[in-house]
N, C-alpha and C positions, 0 to 999 in steps of 0.2 A: 503493499501499499503506499509506502514510502518513495516508490515513482511514482507513483498517480500524483500523490498530491504534490510532489516537485514539479509536475508537468499538468497541473491543474488547468492552467491557463489556455492549454492547445485542444482543438477539434478530437484529432483522434489521436488515441496513444495507445501500442499495442506492446505486449510484455508479456513473459513465462514467470517473470523475475528471476532470470538467471544473470551471471555477472562476468567479466572479465576482470581477471586479477592482475596486475602489473606491480613489478620494483619500479621504483623512481627513481633519477630519472629516465624514462623511456623513450628509444629512439621512434622517429615520427617522420613520415614522408607525405608531402604533400602533394597531390596530382592535381592541376587546375586546367579544365577545360571551357570555361566559362568565357575567357577570352585567352587570346594567344598570349604566352608566357605569363601565365596567372602564376603566382607563387606563394609561398607561407608570408609574405608580406600583406597579403588581401586579407591575413584572420585576423582576429581583434588581438589588442595588445596581451590581454589575460590567456591566450591561447598561443600566439607567436613568441611571446617573452616569458614564457612563465619556467620557474626553475625545474619543474617536474616532466618538461620536456626537452629534447633534444632532435630537432628539426635537421633531416637531412636531405642533400637533392638527389643521390643516387645510392644504390645497392638495398639490401636487405633490412627493412625496419620491423620494429615489432607492431606498429600500428600504422597503417596506411590512411589518409583521409583524402577525397575525392569529392570535388566541386563541379557540379556539369549544371550547363542551361538546358532548360526545359520552356518551350516555348508556351506548352501548352496551360502551365500555371497562371494564376493571376499575379499582378503586381504585389511584392509583398508575400506573397506566399512562398512555400516551401515544403519540401521533405526531407525528413531527416531518418538513417537508418543505421544501426551499431549492429553489425553481424558478428556470429560465432567464427567468422573466417580474419576476425579483427580488424575490419573496415569501417571506415565511417564514413558515408557517402551521403552527401549534398546536393538536393538539387531545385533550384530557383530561377524566376524568370528575370530578377532585378537582384542588385548587390544589398539593396535592404533586406530581401529574403534571405541572402546568404547570411547575413549579421543575424537575423532573428532565429535562424535555424542554430547558429554558434550558442546563440545566448540560452536555445533550450539546453544544449550539450553542456554547457556548464553547469545548468542545473542540477544534473545528475551523476557528476562526476562526485566521487565521495573520496576523499584523504585519510587516510589512518595510517599514522607513522610515515614510512617510506613506502606503503603500498596505495595503487591508485584502482578504486573499484569503479568499473565501468559498465553500467546495465545493457543488457542485450534487448534493443527495443529501438519502434518505429515510430516516427512522430510525422503526422501530416497537420497544416494548419493554413487558414486562408483569411485573411484580416475580413472583417464584414464590410468596410467603407476602405475603397482606392486611397482616400484624401481622409487624414486626419490630423486635426490639427487647432492651432489658435490664431483668431484674428485681432491684433492690437488695433481694435475698432472705436474705443468709446472718447467721450467727452472729458473734457478736464486735464490735471495733470498727467502729461505722459509719463510712461516709464523712464527709469533713467537708464543712460547707457549699459551700466552693468548689470541691471534688471533685463535687460532684453538678451544680453551673453546667457545670463543663468537661466531664462526662458528656451532659448535653443537647446542647450544641455539637456534641459529638462524634458522638452518633446521629444529628444531622442532619447531618452534614458524611459520613457513609457510608451514605446514604440510608436509614436504618431509621427508624422514625415511632412507637416506642412507649418510655417510660418508667413502670416499676411501682415504686411507692414501698413498700416492705416489710422493712424493715432488723428483724432479729428483735430487737435490743437499742434499738430506740426503746420506751420504757416507755409512751406515750401510742398506741401501735399495738398494743400486746399488752398488758402487765401493768395499765397505766392506760389501757384503753380507755374506760372511764367517763368520764374524765376529758377538759375541752376543753381544747384546745390553750392556753397561755398567750400572750399577745400577741407576744413576739418570734419566736415559730413563724409565727404567723399572716403575719407580716410577711415571714418567710421563704418561705412557701407561697407569697406573693404573687410573688416574685421568681423562684421554681423555676416557677411557671404563665406569667408572660410570657415567660420565655426559651423556655418550649416551645412557646407560641403564636408566637413570632418564628422559631422552628425548623421550624415545623409537624410538632408531635409531640403526639401524643396521652398525656396524663398522668394514670396509673392511682393510686389509693390504695387500698393493700389494710389491712384491720383484720383481727385475731386476738383474737375475742371468748372463744374456744372454752377457754381454761384454767379459767375459773370463771362462765361465762354460765349464769344460771337460765333455762330454757328455761320453764318454769313461772311466772315473776315478770315482770308487765307492766312493772316498773319497769325492769329490764334491757333491755326492746324500748326504751323510751322512752328510756331512758340513749343507746344506741345510734345510736337515731333523732338525737339530739341532736349527736352526735357527727358524723354523716354530714351533719348538715345544717350544721354549721360549714365543713366542706368544699363541700358545695355551694353555699355562699353567697360562698365564693372563686372557684368556676367550673369546680369538678372534677365531672366529670358520668362518668367510669369508675370503677368500684370494684372491688373484689375481697373476698370474705368467707373468709378462710383459718381451716380447720378442720384443718391438719394439725400433726404433731408434739403431739398431745392424746391422754389416755387417753379413750376413746370409751366405756367402761365407765358408764351414766348410773345416779343414784341414784334410790331408791326413788318419792319424790315425782313424777319425772320419768318414770319407768317407769309408773307407775299412768295417767299423761296422755297419754303417747305410746307406752308399751309396747315401742318399739325406739330404739336411735341414730339410725337414720337417717330413722326418721319425724321426730323430735325437730328433727334439723339440717335437714331438709327444709323443715318447716314456718318455720323461723328464715329458711332461704334465701327461703322463697316472701313472707314477710311483709318482708323487707330490700327484695326486687324490688318489691313493692307500694308500698312507701313512697319509692322512688326515683320511681317512675312519677308519684307524685302530685306531687314536686316538680320533676320535670324532664320536657322534653317527650319527650326521647330519650336516657335513660341506658342504660349498659353495664354487666352485671356478670359477673363469673366467679367462679366456686365452686372452694376448693380442698377436694377431699374428705379425709377422715382416710385414706382406702386412697386413696394417691394416685399409686403404683409399682408396682400390681398389671399381670402380665403375664397374667392368668388373670380369669376371673368370680368374683363373689363374691356372695352373699345382699344384703349390704351396699351394694354398689354397683346391684342391682338395683332394691332398695327406695328407695335414695335418687335413685336416678333417674326412677325411675316418678312419683314427688312433684315433683319440680322441674318449673317450664315448660321446652322443649325449647329455646326460643331462649337460655338461660342456657347458656355455655359452661362445660366442666370443665376444670381443670389435668389435665395427667399427667405425670410426671417422665421416662415412659419405662420400660422392664420394672424398671427398680429405682430406688432413689433417686439413684444415682450409675450411671447408665446407660451402659455401655461400648460398647453399642451400639444404633441406633433401626432395627430392617431393616423392610421393606414387612412381611415376616409379622406384625411386633408391632404395625403401625400398623392390619392389616387385624383384627388379633383385638380391640382396644383400641374400633377406631369401631365395632363389631357390637355391643360393650358398652356404651358409653357412649350412643350413638344421639344424638349432640349435637353442636355445635361443641367441639372441643378445642384449648385452648391448651397446648403444650409448653413446660412447664417446666424448663428443661435447665441442670441443675446441672455445665456445664463453662463455665469454669474453675475454680468456687469449690473453695475449698480450707480450709474452716471444721468438718471432719470429722477426729475424731481428733488425730493429731499432722500433719495435712495443713498446719497455719499455719507449718511449720518449712519446707515445702517451696513454690517454685514450680511453675506447672503451665505450662510454654510450650510450646502443641503447637497444631498447626491443627484445625479443628472436624472433624473427620474422624468415620466411623462413622455416619453420617447418612443414611438413603435418601435419593436424589433423588427417589422416590414418594411421598415424605410430604405432597407438595404436591399430589397428585392430588384432585379436586374428590370424588370418592365418601368419602374419609375423613373431610373436613367438619375439616380442618385448620385454623385460624383464623390459626395462626401461631406462632411461636417466642421465648420471651425467655430470654437467659442470665444465668443468675446467677454473678456474675463473683467473681474473688477480692477478698480484703480490700485488697489492693493493685489501689486503681483504674486508676494509671498502667500498670503491668505487665499487666493485665486487659486493654490495649487491643490487645495484639497478637493473641491468640485471638479477639476481639471484631470487630477488624478482618478476619480470615480468615472470621469467620461471617458478618460481613456480605456477603461474596462469593457464600455459599451461597445465604444468604436472596433476595438479588437475581435469580439465575439458578440453581438448584439443577441442572438438568439438565446444565450446563456448567461446574460446579466441579468441580476438581481439585486437593484437598489440597496434594499437592508443590508444582504450579505457583502453588496461590493463597498457600503459605505463604512461600515467596521473593518473592514480589509484596509482599507485608505487610510483611516485614522491611525489604525495600529501600523501601519507601514510608515506612515509620515511621524509619529512619534516614538517610535520604536519600544513601547512599554504598553502593557495591557492598562496599566491603573492611568496611566496619562491619557491612552486614547479613549477610554471611558468618560473620563473629565472633558475630552474635547467633543465626544458624542453628545452628554449633557449640555454642555456650553452652545452648542449648532443647536441643538432643539430650542432653545432661545432664541436663536439668530436664525430662523428658517428665509428661505426667499420668499416675498409677499405675492412676485408676479407669478411663480412655480405652482406655490399652495396658497394657503390661508394668508391672512396679514399677522397672524398669533395661532399657535397651536389651538386647536379647539379645547381641550380638557383647561387652559388656562380663560378663556373666554367664559367658557361654562363654570368656572370657580368664581371668575368677575363677577358675571350675572347673578350668581347665589350670594356673592358676598360671604364666602368661605375664607374666612381671612386665616384660619388654622393651614388650609392646604397652601391659600398663597403665601402666606410666612415661611411655610416650609422650602416654596420654590426659590423666594428671595435668599433664604439660607443657604440652599444648594448651590446656589450661584456662585455666592460669595466661596463656600467650600470649593467649588471645584476651580474657579479662576486660583485659589491660593496653591490649589494641586498644580495647575497649568503654568504657574511661575516657575516651577521646578522644570519642565523642558527646555534643554540645552541649544537650542535655536534662536541665536540672538535676531537674526532676521524676523523670525517670527515674534519676539518679544517686542520688537521695536513698533512693528506693526500694529501689534493688537494692543498695546498699551494704553490707549486713550478708552477702549473699551472695558478694558480691565476696571481704569480709575472710574467708568460710568457704573460699574455695576457697585462700587464703594459707596458712591454718590447716591444711588437707588437704595441701596440697604440703610443710609442715614436718613433720608426723606420718609421710608418706611416706618422706621422707628418713630421719627417725629411725628406721623400720621396715628401710630397706635398708641402712642404716649400724648394726644391731644397739644401738643407743642404750640403756644403760640405763632404765630406768623409766617402759618402753612402757607398762606397765597403767596409772600415773599419768596417763601425755599422753593415752592413750585416755578415759580415766575423765572428766580435763578437756574433750577433746573434745565429748565426749557433754552434755557441760551446755551447751555451745550452741546456742540456739532457734532455728538457722537450719542449714540441711542441704542439699547438693548432692543432687539425685535419684539419682545414679548412685552417689554416695558410696563412691569405689572403695576410699579407706584405711581406712576402718571395717568394709567389707564383708571386705577382705583382712584385716584382723586378727582378726576373729570367726570367719573360718572356718581361719586356719593358726598363731593364736594361742591363742583360747580354744576351739580344736576341735567348733566346731560343724557339725552335720550339713550336709556340702558341698551336698546336694541340695536343703535348704532354707532354707538359711541367707540367702539372697539375696532369696527370696522375700516381698512384702510380704503382710502381714496383712489383705487386700482382703475385707470382708464387707460384707453389704448394713446400710445405717444404720438404726439405730434410735431413737425419740424419747430413749433415756436417755441416748446417747452425745452429746446434745447438750446435756445438763442443767449 
């Protein structure tokens, strides 16, 4: 059972439980047929430079590893076989699949003293989605340069393969789209691209010229091409043209030439695609329509899609900007409307909308149908738009990676606890983080606060509410022991809010004077716990707000003006 547990992330695992046993260091020979002259340098460092292996180029070796190209496999898929003949045979369609196979191999290698125990086993896996990754596409303070490097490392470590650069507050990407990046930015992009290549990640550059692009002005097209050429020269070949969150009412001159917004946008997208194909042998382009969150057809989407080459993917956020769910019925509807590859821009766990930056959204990647990956729907992949806090986004993103890797076996409750345990590396800390996260759910994905909390609030169950307030304090004290400086720095304001909430709760229980002033002071805090028990209680029983609505978040569909 140890072998099955070690390989629990893979779809097909076959073994009788037999092992090959070797003294170390053992001699190994690598035979690569994936590309000409492939050698052991193509291996992961854990294998290529391990003290347990002595790699030889010729002669008889104790173990032979072979890597073959298999065009029948999907991208990132692999087969791995360890045979009685002391051969390790890997087949893949790309080098990412080769990497994933080696990672599976490392999971079952056991070293005891100077001996290596290697199970006789075969493994097959094909990720549910070809594209699995992150889009940095939120409003607010962009991540630091160091955080983006860490993000790329994280993506590679979690078996994802895509990073999309689209911060709304990078002026060169949006407001100053006509201007080339200065030299320090060029140097930085080179660094990002080097890390992306090392991690086997596709780096996408998104540009948003729609705020003031003149569809009738040739100069604007040329300026856009110059900007794209700057990125092409650095090695970028994946691009996105974002036409979201703009007013698509066109001016008279554009209307005279193109008649409709969709026609003008389609012309721009097609011209950009032609330019990219002139400059690169195999570019990729994705378009974000202005109507990116529909759950119904529209004349705009019909006119846009009819005039853009069918191989160009469209973004879709789900049936709303901040989709609480994406069901099979939802994707059936949009697949029939788009009739092209779809990339789901999933605004989970982003917290840039209205007062959401005050909160943390710490939830599993739930309410996404396992059927989204069915080929008929042409879902190319899913990219998550994270929170402003990169470090705290890792929790939902790790959980999401489990879904993307194998959607049919994904179970939110099991995956979430596994995620928290993996992050904290400690059972007690994982349970403390699970309890803290329960109070900090995603109001767009689920309810504004846990049903049990609302029920206790409406019942004026002070005993139960007091227990939750005390539990939060206890869990925070436990989490302070987590030895992750980035985590402690990112979450500190919310830990402080827990202490403030406890003080205010005790003041209410003790019927202290100046409660109104204390409450007003608490509302000035720009960090808030999702359950927000003390403040909600005060609003109901001291301010006499409607008990049936006081605890309900005002969850509405996002509009462009909300982000202004």
